Backbone as CSV, one residue per row, in Angstrom:
resi,resn,N_x,N_y,N_z,CA_x,CA_y,CA_z,C_x,C_y,C_z
1,UNK,11.380,-10.948,7.996,11.307,-11.022,6.536,11.785,-12.567,6.492
2,UNK,10.889,-13.288,5.502,10.956,-14.688,5.214,12.296,-14.905,4.626
3,UNK,12.601,-16.213,4.993,13.841,-16.570,4.109,13.935,-18.053,3.935
4,UNK,14.658,-18.586,3.177,14.745,-19.957,2.797,16.312,-20.344,2.753
5,UNK,16.292,-21.138,4.031,17.674,-21.415,4.469,18.603,-20.178,4.724
6,UNK,19.764,-20.105,4.355,20.551,-18.844,4.696,20.291,-17.575,3.807
7,UNK,19.394,-17.925,2.646,18.946,-16.870,1.557,17.700,-16.201,1.901
8,UNK,17.560,-14.934,1.822,16.363,-14.415,1.776,15.721,-14.366,0.372
9,UNK,14.391,-14.104,0.441,13.659,-14.169,-0.824,14.178,-13.165,-1.785
10,UNK,15.091,-12.060,-1.476,15.538,-11.040,-2.320,16.788,-11.483,-2.847
11,UNK,17.550,-12.393,-2.096,18.824,-12.821,-2.660,18.303,-13.868,-3.863
12,UNK,17.298,-14.591,-3.509,16.811,-15.586,-4.831,16.146,-14.960,-5.633
13,UNK,15.649,-13.767,-5.844,15.018,-12.939,-6.869,16.400,-12.347,-7.632
14,UNK,17.333,-11.972,-6.845,18.386,-11.531,-7.738,19.141,-12.662,-8.290
15,UNK,19.384,-13.988,-7.954,19.848,-15.061,-8.580,18.830,-15.416,-9.783
16,UNK,17.688,-15.378,-9.646,16.559,-15.910,-10.584,16.674,-14.784,-11.800
17,UNK,16.897,-13.477,-11.639,17.153,-12.595,-12.633,18.335,-12.865,-13.472
18,UNK,19.520,-13.027,-12.732,20.925,-13.456,-13.478,20.521,-14.834,-14.197
19,UNK,19.898,-15.777,-13.776,19.661,-17.024,-14.507,18.947,-16.979,-15.652
20,UNK,17.912,-16.197,-15.693,16.858,-15.687,-16.702,17.798,-15.166,-17.784
21,UNK,18.540,-14.244,-17.417,19.503,-13.598,-18.359,20.352,-14.634,-19.221
22,UNK,21.023,-15.446,-18.308,21.960,-16.614,-18.802,21.079,-17.381,-19.615
23,UNK,19.693,-17.632,-19.280,18.822,-18.710,-20.124,18.463,-17.962,-21.495
24,UNK,18.205,-16.780,-21.678,18.074,-16.026,-22.695,19.216,-15.919,-23.729
25,UNK,20.545,-15.911,-23.008,21.644,-15.749,-23.939,21.903,-17.153,-24.526
26,UNK,21.799,-18.191,-23.770,22.056,-19.607,-24.133,21.065,-19.983,-25.204
27,UNK,19.842,-19.554,-25.127,18.719,-19.981,-26.021,18.991,-19.009,-27.358
28,UNK,19.467,-18.167,-27.199,19.824,-17.198,-28.455,20.926,-17.934,-29.231
29,UNK,21.997,-18.387,-28.543,23.103,-19.183,-29.260,22.589,-20.400,-29.904
30,UNK,21.647,-21.072,-29.330,21.178,-22.338,-29.722,20.147,-22.104,-31.007
31,UNK,19.419,-21.093,-30.979,18.829,-20.778,-32.189,19.543,-20.390,-33.503
32,UNK,20.638,-19.507,-33.178,21.583,-19.232,-34.056,22.229,-20.523,-34.519
33,UNK,22.641,-21.451,-33.934,23.379,-22.718,-34.414,22.193,-23.505,-35.179
34,UNK,21.195,-23.493,-34.628,20.107,-24.230,-35.342,19.734,-23.666,-36.779
35,UNK,19.648,-22.357,-36.883,19.608,-21.709,-38.031,20.561,-22.117,-39.176
36,UNK,21.750,-22.193,-38.787,22.879,-22.818,-39.871,23.082,-24.244,-39.849
37,UNK,22.059,-25.091,-39.342,22.295,-26.435,-39.405,23.295,-27.035,-38.530
38,UNK,23.734,-26.443,-37.686,24.787,-27.057,-36.814,24.464,-27.762,-35.815
39,UNK,25.142,-29.236,-35.476,24.718,-29.860,-34.429,24.871,-29.061,-32.825
40,UNK,23.848,-29.422,-32.165,23.696,-28.697,-30.826,23.105,-29.491,-29.921
41,UNK,23.265,-30.830,-29.900,22.651,-31.609,-28.665,22.892,-31.086,-27.431
42,UNK,24.180,-30.814,-27.121,24.646,-30.405,-25.659,24.211,-29.065,-25.552
43,UNK,24.083,-28.182,-26.483,23.674,-26.969,-25.965,22.217,-26.852,-25.703
44,UNK,21.421,-27.896,-26.423,20.007,-27.819,-26.246,19.602,-28.537,-24.662
45,UNK,20.538,-29.512,-24.343,20.358,-30.091,-22.975,20.693,-28.874,-22.078
46,UNK,21.740,-28.198,-22.392,22.124,-27.115,-21.360,20.931,-26.121,-21.139
47,UNK,20.378,-25.692,-22.215,19.228,-24.643,-22.029,18.028,-25.288,-21.281
48,UNK,17.886,-26.698,-21.496,16.631,-27.289,-20.866,16.943,-27.445,-19.507
49,UNK,18.206,-27.725,-19.230,18.743,-27.558,-17.628,18.422,-26.522,-16.899
50,UNK,18.882,-25.348,-17.679,18.732,-23.906,-17.219,17.151,-23.525,-17.073
51,UNK,16.554,-23.802,-18.010,15.045,-23.753,-18.043,14.324,-24.190,-16.822
52,UNK,14.823,-25.419,-16.271,14.384,-26.174,-15.161,14.698,-25.411,-13.810
53,UNK,16.010,-25.117,-13.891,16.371,-24.362,-12.591,15.593,-22.972,-12.529
54,UNK,15.246,-22.226,-13.604,14.507,-21.151,-13.621,13.170,-21.482,-13.046
55,UNK,12.414,-22.533,-13.415,11.137,-22.933,-12.808,11.262,-23.262,-11.496
56,UNK,12.412,-23.846,-10.877,12.434,-24.157,-9.478,12.577,-22.991,-8.680
57,UNK,13.431,-22.047,-9.143,13.439,-20.974,-8.343,12.301,-20.021,-8.298
58,UNK,11.477,-20.057,-9.366,10.440,-19.396,-9.513,9.285,-19.779,-8.576
59,UNK,9.335,-21.259,-8.282,8.418,-21.691,-7.297,8.751,-21.485,-5.760
60,UNK,10.088,-21.236,-5.481,10.525,-20.593,-4.283,10.172,-19.203,-3.946
61,UNK,10.202,-18.402,-5.026,10.124,-17.043,-4.867,8.776,-16.780,-4.955
62,UNK,7.976,-15.893,-3.781,6.726,-15.566,-3.920,6.312,-14.467,-4.824
63,UNK,5.156,-14.593,-5.601,4.536,-13.421,-6.380,4.590,-12.127,-5.667
64,UNK,4.154,-11.070,-6.468,3.960,-9.640,-5.725,3.200,-9.746,-4.685
65,UNK,3.131,-8.705,-3.684,2.124,-8.644,-2.504,0.896,-8.062,-3.176
66,UNK,-0.246,-8.260,-2.074,-1.245,-7.564,-2.339,-1.827,-7.159,-1.081
67,UNK,-1.613,-5.707,-0.750,-2.113,-5.464,0.463,-3.360,-4.604,0.791
68,UNK,-4.162,-4.790,-0.409,-5.553,-3.825,-0.473,-6.370,-4.240,0.548
69,UNK,-6.346,-5.317,0.989,-7.081,-5.611,2.272,-6.586,-5.034,3.364
70,UNK,-5.386,-4.911,3.600,-4.822,-4.055,4.772,-5.118,-2.689,4.687
71,UNK,-5.069,-2.092,3.543,-5.272,-0.739,3.316,-6.891,-0.342,3.809
72,UNK,-7.517,-1.254,3.446,-9.062,-0.829,3.928,-9.038,-1.024,5.478
73,UNK,-8.377,-1.997,5.970,-8.335,-2.048,7.438,-7.550,-0.982,8.301
74,UNK,-6.722,-0.266,7.504,-5.830,0.754,8.104,-6.575,2.104,7.915
75,UNK,-7.826,1.966,7.129,-8.650,3.261,7.204,-8.729,3.888,5.913
76,UNK,-8.408,3.079,4.830,-8.212,3.519,3.322,-7.834,4.965,3.332
77,UNK,-6.404,5.050,3.798,-5.724,6.348,3.846,-5.077,6.708,2.418
78,UNK,-5.169,8.044,1.889,-4.481,8.465,0.878,-3.526,9.138,1.368
79,UNK,-2.237,9.066,0.752,-1.131,9.912,1.061,-1.371,11.523,1.141
80,UNK,-0.855,12.001,2.441,-0.926,13.253,2.588,0.482,13.739,3.336
81,UNK,0.833,14.717,2.626,2.371,15.240,3.311,2.265,15.626,4.743
82,UNK,1.117,15.932,5.131,1.279,16.401,6.641,0.825,15.396,7.733
83,UNK,0.586,14.092,7.247,0.022,13.050,8.251,1.401,12.385,8.584
84,UNK,1.517,11.970,9.769,2.493,11.215,10.281,2.301,9.718,10.326
85,UNK,2.969,8.917,9.599,2.370,7.522,9.344,3.375,6.452,10.163
86,UNK,2.889,5.570,10.451,3.458,4.507,11.790,3.807,3.219,10.819
87,UNK,4.738,2.690,11.290,5.262,1.258,10.682,4.314,0.297,10.603
88,UNK,4.297,-0.356,9.369,3.408,-1.231,8.777,2.093,-0.550,8.440
89,UNK,1.839,0.693,8.375,0.588,1.194,7.927,0.637,1.356,6.365
90,UNK,-0.664,1.094,5.877,-0.626,0.874,4.229,-1.411,2.129,3.853
91,UNK,-1.014,2.695,2.764,-1.737,3.972,2.147,-1.697,3.734,0.598
92,UNK,-2.715,4.469,0.128,-2.894,4.759,-1.218,-2.117,5.878,-1.820
93,UNK,-1.195,5.711,-2.903,-0.490,6.771,-3.623,-0.903,7.037,-4.937
94,UNK,-1.098,8.131,-5.209,-1.173,8.628,-6.707,0.278,8.982,-7.039
95,UNK,0.934,8.389,-8.163,2.145,8.528,-8.512,2.527,10.107,-9.131
96,UNK,1.358,10.535,-9.710,1.739,11.950,-10.446,0.603,12.674,-10.280
97,UNK,0.716,14.090,-10.744,-0.539,14.834,-10.505,-1.758,14.489,-11.212
98,UNK,-1.397,14.070,-12.462,-2.338,13.514,-13.472,-3.097,12.373,-12.912
99,UNK,-2.721,11.600,-12.016,-3.288,10.358,-11.817,-4.242,10.625,-10.746
100,UNK,-4.118,11.765,-9.874,-5.228,11.949,-8.781,-6.439,11.689,-9.105
101,UNK,-7.179,10.794,-8.326,-8.677,10.590,-8.672,-8.878,9.618,-9.485
102,UNK,-7.820,9.241,-10.104,-7.905,7.946,-11.146,-8.455,6.729,-10.382
103,UNK,-9.345,5.781,-11.149,-9.763,4.714,-10.817,-8.750,3.668,-10.485
104,UNK,-7.695,3.826,-11.329,-6.679,2.527,-11.478,-5.262,2.990,-11.369
105,UNK,-4.809,4.258,-11.623,-3.344,4.460,-11.585,-3.074,5.110,-10.293
106,UNK,-2.926,4.017,-9.253,-2.412,4.515,-7.823,-1.624,3.243,-7.569
107,UNK,-0.752,3.346,-6.637,-0.024,2.409,-5.953,-0.233,2.237,-4.342
108,UNK,-0.212,1.036,-3.709,-0.290,0.771,-2.451,1.004,0.658,-1.922
109,UNK,1.285,1.824,-0.768,2.708,1.780,-0.089,2.473,1.367,1.592
110,UNK,3.382,0.627,1.821,3.591,0.139,3.288,4.925,0.850,3.821
111,UNK,4.686,1.468,4.946,5.811,2.008,5.332,6.531,0.983,6.655
112,UNK,7.879,0.697,6.342,8.622,-0.556,7.044,9.391,0.208,8.133
113,UNK,9.552,1.387,8.400,10.608,1.846,9.385,10.033,2.197,10.572
114,UNK,10.547,2.308,11.618,10.039,2.704,13.079,9.765,4.202,12.992
115,UNK,10.667,5.019,12.231,10.856,6.279,12.178,9.596,6.934,11.202
116,UNK,9.048,7.762,11.282,7.980,8.196,10.529,8.500,8.567,9.090
117,UNK,7.884,8.539,7.880,8.380,8.935,6.459,8.191,10.214,6.607
118,UNK,9.150,10.829,5.413,9.060,12.225,5.219,8.733,12.462,3.796
119,UNK,8.297,13.598,3.385,7.997,14.015,2.041,9.008,14.806,1.452
120,UNK,10.231,15.156,2.286,11.202,15.878,1.933,12.592,15.073,1.558
121,UNK,13.297,15.747,0.323,14.578,15.041,-0.034,15.698,15.539,1.119
122,UNK,16.785,14.874,0.881,17.980,15.181,1.859,18.372,16.762,1.909
123,UNK,17.779,17.545,0.754,18.225,18.837,0.675,17.109,19.827,1.333
124,UNK,16.033,19.042,1.825,14.659,19.690,2.574,13.910,20.333,1.503
125,UNK,13.843,19.902,0.292,12.927,20.142,-0.738,12.065,18.933,-1.077
126,UNK,10.640,19.431,-1.338,9.679,18.306,-1.761,10.295,17.304,-2.923
127,UNK,10.233,16.262,-2.710,10.728,15.222,-3.682,10.235,15.414,-5.197
128,UNK,9.186,16.087,-5.479,8.602,16.289,-6.752,9.086,17.486,-7.294
129,UNK,9.744,18.527,-6.384,9.793,19.601,-6.951,11.322,20.294,-6.507
130,UNK,11.800,21.388,-7.193,12.924,22.041,-6.838,12.726,23.374,-5.830
131,UNK,11.449,23.380,-5.450,10.982,24.452,-4.518,10.615,24.089,-3.473
132,UNK,10.300,25.102,-2.480,9.883,24.692,-1.247,8.344,24.557,-1.184
133,UNK,7.637,24.525,-2.016,6.400,24.063,-2.212,6.045,24.094,-3.679
134,UNK,5.502,22.803,-4.360,5.348,22.770,-5.615,4.101,23.660,-5.988
135,UNK,4.278,24.118,-7.030,3.266,25.124,-7.754,2.130,24.454,-8.242
136,UNK,2.288,23.199,-8.359,1.006,22.347,-8.857,0.091,22.046,-7.716
137,UNK,0.617,22.124,-6.388,0.049,21.569,-5.301,0.259,20.023,-4.980
138,UNK,0.789,19.441,-5.872,0.943,17.929,-5.871,1.908,17.582,-5.096
139,UNK,1.849,16.699,-4.098,2.897,16.054,-3.149,2.694,14.664,-3.136
140,UNK,3.999,14.130,-3.053,4.337,12.309,-3.058,5.113,12.165,-1.917
141,UNK,4.915,10.741,-1.633,6.228,10.238,-0.827,7.371,10.226,-1.533
142,UNK,8.552,10.246,-0.960,9.725,10.305,-1.425,10.092,8.898,-2.095
143,UNK,10.173,8.697,-3.322,10.335,7.506,-4.138,11.648,7.021,-3.799
144,UNK,12.695,7.814,-3.562,13.843,7.169,-3.081,13.881,6.365,-1.940
145,UNK,12.832,6.650,-1.082,12.859,5.968,0.202,12.301,4.550,0.072
146,UNK,12.029,4.109,-1.050,11.446,2.531,-1.457,12.765,1.795,-1.053
147,UNK,12.462,0.846,-0.151,13.803,0.149,0.097,13.352,-0.846,1.419
148,UNK,14.197,-1.719,1.860,13.900,-2.631,2.998,13.565,-1.943,4.270
149,UNK,14.158,-0.743,4.329,14.101,0.197,5.592,13.186,1.373,5.307
150,UNK,12.460,1.356,4.084,11.554,2.546,3.963,10.246,1.968,3.402
151,UNK,9.728,2.220,2.212,8.680,1.969,1.560,8.552,0.751,0.871
152,UNK,7.619,-0.120,1.217,7.369,-1.424,0.373,6.334,-1.034,-0.795
153,UNK,6.497,-1.191,-1.965,5.287,-1.140,-2.889,4.381,-2.223,-2.861
154,UNK,3.452,-2.166,-2.226,2.554,-3.777,-2.157,1.454,-3.990,-2.534
155,UNK,1.373,-3.268,-3.952,0.029,-3.737,-4.581,-0.408,-2.677,-5.584
156,UNK,-0.984,-3.334,-6.633,-1.493,-2.619,-7.718,-0.440,-2.058,-8.759
157,UNK,0.620,-2.473,-8.675,1.899,-2.113,-9.734,1.748,-2.161,-11.326
158,UNK,1.201,-3.373,-11.577,1.077,-3.723,-12.834,-0.298,-3.083,-13.374
159,UNK,-1.279,-3.104,-12.550,-2.439,-2.192,-13.086,-2.270,-0.710,-13.208
160,UNK,-1.659,-0.070,-12.332,-1.137,1.343,-12.409,-0.350,1.427,-13.829
161,UNK,0.457,0.629,-13.908,1.375,0.622,-14.964,0.649,0.581,-16.456
162,UNK,-0.357,-0.175,-16.621,-1.287,-0.572,-17.575,-2.094,0.819,-17.612
163,UNK,-2.619,1.493,-16.642,-3.371,2.661,-16.614,-2.698,3.942,-17.242
164,UNK,-1.359,3.593,-16.806,-0.489,4.906,-17.448,-0.249,4.891,-19.018
165,UNK,-0.356,3.588,-19.397,-0.444,3.430,-21.053,0.803,2.522,-21.432
166,UNK,1.180,1.661,-20.360,2.044,0.425,-20.659,3.477,1.061,-21.031
167,UNK,3.945,2.023,-20.528,5.314,2.617,-21.304,6.378,1.515,-20.857
168,UNK,7.254,1.444,-21.828,8.594,0.762,-21.602,9.623,1.579,-21.917
169,UNK,10.727,1.603,-21.012,11.827,2.583,-21.013,12.476,2.441,-22.386
170,UNK,12.685,3.633,-22.989,13.396,3.839,-24.328,14.462,5.134,-24.085
171,UNK,15.629,4.851,-24.729,16.590,6.129,-24.584,15.940,7.356,-25.320
172,UNK,16.565,8.332,-24.929,16.099,9.669,-25.407,14.542,10.010,-25.597
173,UNK,13.883,9.419,-24.539,12.573,9.794,-24.334,12.182,10.514,-23.317
174,UNK,11.598,11.542,-23.407,11.113,12.600,-22.144,10.205,11.931,-21.178
175,UNK,10.485,11.413,-19.830,9.567,10.964,-18.985,9.325,12.018,-17.890
176,UNK,8.350,11.997,-17.130,7.989,12.987,-16.121,7.969,12.150,-14.864
177,UNK,7.933,13.057,-13.900,7.822,12.635,-12.395,6.768,11.792,-12.248
178,UNK,6.870,10.663,-11.540,5.820,9.832,-11.294,5.484,8.792,-12.393
179,UNK,5.941,8.949,-13.634,5.577,8.086,-14.559,6.203,6.637,-14.325
180,UNK,5.337,5.445,-14.442,5.609,4.262,-14.260,5.966,3.527,-15.650
181,UNK,7.092,2.934,-15.515,7.692,2.049,-16.918,8.054,0.729,-16.333
182,UNK,7.936,-0.050,-17.586,8.526,-1.356,-17.545,9.944,-1.395,-18.224
183,UNK,10.984,-2.107,-17.763,12.307,-2.068,-18.281,12.250,-3.265,-18.951
184,UNK,12.605,-3.202,-20.412,12.411,-4.541,-21.120,14.062,-4.533,-21.693
185,UNK,15.246,-3.923,-21.205,16.179,-4.059,-21.706,16.742,-2.753,-22.530
186,UNK,17.946,-2.817,-22.576,18.570,-1.457,-23.571,19.354,-0.553,-22.658
187,UNK,19.857,0.446,-23.400,20.749,1.118,-22.718,22.127,0.650,-22.441
188,UNK,23.078,1.403,-21.784,24.372,0.886,-21.381,24.495,0.249,-20.263
189,UNK,23.494,0.289,-19.212,23.547,-0.222,-17.910,23.291,-1.720,-17.792
190,UNK,23.305,-2.010,-16.561,23.060,-3.588,-16.316,21.762,-3.855,-16.793
191,UNK,21.553,-5.322,-17.262,20.595,-5.879,-17.799,19.924,-6.902,-16.960
192,UNK,20.027,-6.828,-15.617,19.615,-7.850,-14.837,18.061,-7.810,-14.350
193,UNK,17.517,-6.429,-14.353,16.279,-6.261,-14.021,15.174,-6.172,-14.932
194,UNK,15.297,-6.891,-16.255,14.441,-6.907,-17.161,13.273,-7.634,-16.620
195,UNK,12.033,-6.837,-17.250,10.497,-7.255,-16.816,9.969,-6.632,-15.535
196,UNK,10.998,-5.634,-14.846,10.694,-5.096,-13.595,10.042,-3.582,-13.893
197,UNK,9.247,-3.211,-13.090,8.754,-1.873,-12.916,9.533,-0.674,-12.394
198,UNK,9.504,0.215,-12.834,10.180,1.541,-12.009,9.323,2.753,-12.096
199,UNK,9.687,3.703,-11.338,8.938,4.973,-11.321,10.081,6.001,-11.444
200,UNK,9.730,7.101,-12.151,10.318,8.192,-12.440,10.574,9.269,-11.309
201,UNK,11.864,9.700,-10.892,11.925,10.580,-9.953,12.282,11.991,-10.307
202,UNK,12.249,12.103,-11.627,12.455,13.556,-12.020,11.547,14.030,-13.330
203,UNK,11.306,15.161,-13.284,10.654,15.979,-14.483,11.411,15.852,-15.697
204,UNK,10.883,15.513,-16.732,11.544,15.763,-18.043,13.049,14.820,-17.918
205,UNK,12.666,13.475,-17.337,13.692,12.562,-17.361,14.145,12.111,-18.565
206,UNK,15.352,12.306,-19.244,15.847,11.799,-20.533,17.113,11.331,-20.249
207,UNK,17.341,10.050,-20.782,18.674,9.421,-20.715,19.014,8.261,-21.659
208,UNK,20.210,8.409,-22.043,20.555,7.099,-23.183,20.822,5.977,-22.079
209,UNK,20.996,6.061,-20.791,21.512,4.971,-19.961,20.237,4.596,-19.113
210,UNK,20.227,3.570,-18.333,19.311,3.298,-17.575,19.562,2.933,-15.888
211,UNK,20.382,1.742,-15.979,20.818,1.590,-14.512,21.676,2.563,-13.661
212,UNK,22.575,3.117,-14.775,23.427,4.147,-14.093,22.723,5.413,-13.562
213,UNK,21.516,5.602,-14.278,20.858,6.849,-14.036,20.291,7.038,-12.644
214,UNK,20.113,8.027,-12.089,19.418,8.212,-10.677,18.069,8.405,-10.860
215,UNK,17.476,8.489,-12.159,16.132,8.970,-12.293,15.131,7.959,-11.841
216,UNK,15.318,6.651,-11.805,14.273,5.617,-11.851,14.674,4.907,-10.335
217,UNK,13.642,4.470,-9.891,13.579,3.662,-8.619,12.646,2.242,-8.818
218,UNK,13.208,1.145,-8.555,12.385,0.115,-8.803,11.314,-0.073,-7.952
219,UNK,10.080,-0.533,-8.271,8.782,-0.756,-7.637,8.811,-1.910,-6.850
220,UNK,9.419,-2.035,-5.710,9.603,-3.489,-4.895,8.548,-3.692,-4.004
221,UNK,8.179,-4.850,-3.820,7.314,-5.315,-2.610,8.192,-6.150,-1.651
222,UNK,8.245,-5.576,-0.466,9.178,-6.038,0.504,8.180,-7.017,1.420
223,UNK,8.632,-8.093,2.027,7.860,-8.879,2.901,7.694,-8.137,4.248
224,UNK,6.325,-8.302,4.658,6.142,-7.450,5.862,6.910,-8.433,7.057
225,UNK,7.596,-7.567,7.760,8.416,-8.213,9.125,7.515,-8.535,10.163
226,UNK,7.260,-9.529,10.424,6.432,-9.796,11.862,7.236,-9.718,13.206
């Protein structure tokens, strides 16, 4: 995993998100004061400094990965629940049944663990079903295994989200398994991951909360460990 000094790129991303939230709050305070004609020279200076810090960190943090070329090299494989995948192998994943065969609603997954991935959850059921075999015949990797020691979502995230309909999370809205959404804030949970993409792990996923909910997993691209 790449690192900058004692901090990994993921530490920097965490700090960058917190700094962006602080920048937004300070900017809102500045706009409010200016609206009422209050002097705000110091506040404006502080906002400009925060903006500079955000730009500096964004220069250090690499943009999302693109492993499409590796997918071709690996044989252009599409996820199959019966195949045993190996470490660093890249596959194409259709996130929900309706996306199968779509020209653009898919994700690239890279497996990062020495042990092969499974399509079963902790209780031994398929991840997208409460039964031993999904009635619709649709299988997917376990999205709960997205992490530094599991799946890295290494490409086509934004395009897949756009193809799905550019959904943004809203409270009290029904979402289904494999829906990709963009979190733009709201709910009663943490607001640190604004502008990030998530995938639904449940059918008929409805909640007034967001980050406290277990219905969503962030689509994260982790660096390939050499």
